[in-house]
C-alpha positions as CSV (number, residue, x, y, z in Angstrom):
1,M,107.1,96.4,102.3
2,L,104.6,94.1,100.7
3,R,104.7,90.3,100.8
4,Y,102.7,87.9,98.7
5,R,102.6,84.4,100.1
6,N,100.8,81.7,98.1
7,G,99.5,84.5,95.9
8,I,97.8,86.2,98.8
9,E,98.8,89.7,99.8
10,Q,99.9,89.8,103.5
11,P,99.6,92.9,105.7
12,S,102.3,95.5,104.9
13,E,105.4,95.5,107.1
14,P,107.3,98.5,108.2
15,I,111.0,98.8,107.1
16,A,112.1,101.2,109.8
17,Q,111.6,101.7,113.5
18,L,112.5,104.2,116.2
19,D,115.5,103.2,118.4
20,A,116.2,104.1,122.0
21,Q,117.7,107.5,120.9
22,N,114.5,108.3,119.0
23,K,116.2,107.9,115.6
24,W,114.8,106.0,112.7
25,V,116.8,102.8,111.9
26,P,116.2,100.1,109.3
27,R,114.1,97.2,110.6
28,P,115.3,93.7,109.5
29,I,113.3,92.4,106.5
30,D,112.8,88.7,106.4
31,L,112.5,87.6,102.8
32,G,110.9,84.3,103.9
33,P,110.7,81.2,101.8
34,E,111.6,81.2,98.1
35,S,107.9,81.1,97.2
36,D,107.3,84.5,98.8
37,Q,107.3,87.6,96.6
38,I,108.6,90.6,98.4
39,F,108.2,94.2,97.2
40,L,109.9,97.3,98.6
41,V,107.5,100.2,98.4
42,L,109.2,103.7,98.4
43,F,107.5,107.1,98.4
44,G,108.6,110.5,97.2
45,T,107.6,113.4,95.0
46,G,108.2,114.3,91.4
47,I,108.5,110.7,90.2
48,R,105.2,110.8,88.3
49,F,106.9,113.2,85.8
50,R,109.5,110.7,84.7
51,T,109.9,110.4,80.9
52,A,109.5,106.6,80.9
53,L,109.5,103.7,83.3
54,S,112.8,102.6,81.8
55,T,114.4,105.9,83.0
56,V,113.8,104.8,86.6
57,T,116.6,102.5,87.9
58,A,117.4,101.1,91.3
59,K,120.3,99.3,92.8
60,I,120.3,97.4,96.1
61,R,123.8,96.8,97.4
62,G,125.1,97.7,94.0
63,A,123.0,95.1,92.1
64,D,120.2,96.1,89.8
65,A,116.7,95.9,91.3
66,E,113.6,95.4,89.2
67,V,111.4,98.5,89.1
68,L,107.9,97.4,88.7
69,Y,106.1,100.7,89.1
70,A,106.9,104.4,89.4
71,G,104.1,106.9,89.5
72,P,101.3,108.4,91.6
73,A,100.7,106.7,94.9
74,P,97.1,105.5,94.8
75,G,94.9,107.4,97.3
76,F,97.5,110.0,98.2
77,V,97.3,113.4,96.4
78,G,100.7,114.6,95.3
79,L,102.6,111.6,96.6
80,D,104.5,109.2,94.3
81,Q,105.4,105.6,94.7
82,I,108.1,103.2,93.5
83,N,107.8,99.4,93.8
84,L,110.9,97.3,93.7
85,R,111.1,93.5,93.8
86,L,113.4,92.1,96.5
87,L,115.2,88.9,95.4
88,Q,116.2,85.9,97.6
89,G,119.8,86.5,96.7
90,L,119.8,89.4,99.2
91,I,119.2,87.1,102.2
92,G,121.7,87.8,105.0
93,R,123.1,91.0,103.5
94,G,122.3,93.1,106.5
95,E,122.1,96.8,106.1
96,V,122.4,97.8,102.5
97,D,122.0,101.0,100.4
98,V,119.1,101.4,98.0
99,V,120.1,103.8,95.2
100,L,117.2,105.2,93.1
101,I,117.7,107.3,89.9
102,V,114.8,108.9,88.0
103,D,115.6,110.6,84.7
104,S,119.3,110.8,85.7
105,Q,118.5,112.4,89.0
106,M,119.6,110.5,92.1
107,A,117.2,110.4,95.0
108,N,118.2,110.5,98.7
109,L,119.9,107.3,99.7
110,V,117.8,104.8,101.5
111,K,119.1,102.0,103.8
112,V,117.3,98.8,104.4
113,N,118.3,95.8,106.5
114,I,117.9,92.4,104.9
115,R,117.9,89.5,107.4
């Protein structure tokens, strides 16, 4: 996750952590004050071959999420990246599903935790 505070990029923050049973679980995301801009950064493969950015859609807890980028992950050969904007209206929603569709193909479901 990326955060911009007062126009300055902050260090990236993990969105998952290992629990006591050694399973990955969503780590709570604090959206901070309204002036913060928060971006969920997801990684996968095959995304760069999309037909157009408009064919990449995302929903967080059933609501449309703004897809800002979907293409090669800078500095990582063969890895693709999608950047989504997280809006303040998600504050307090807890664990929610992120549904991503690229050229009518649904990706694996991702869960995030919004504090």
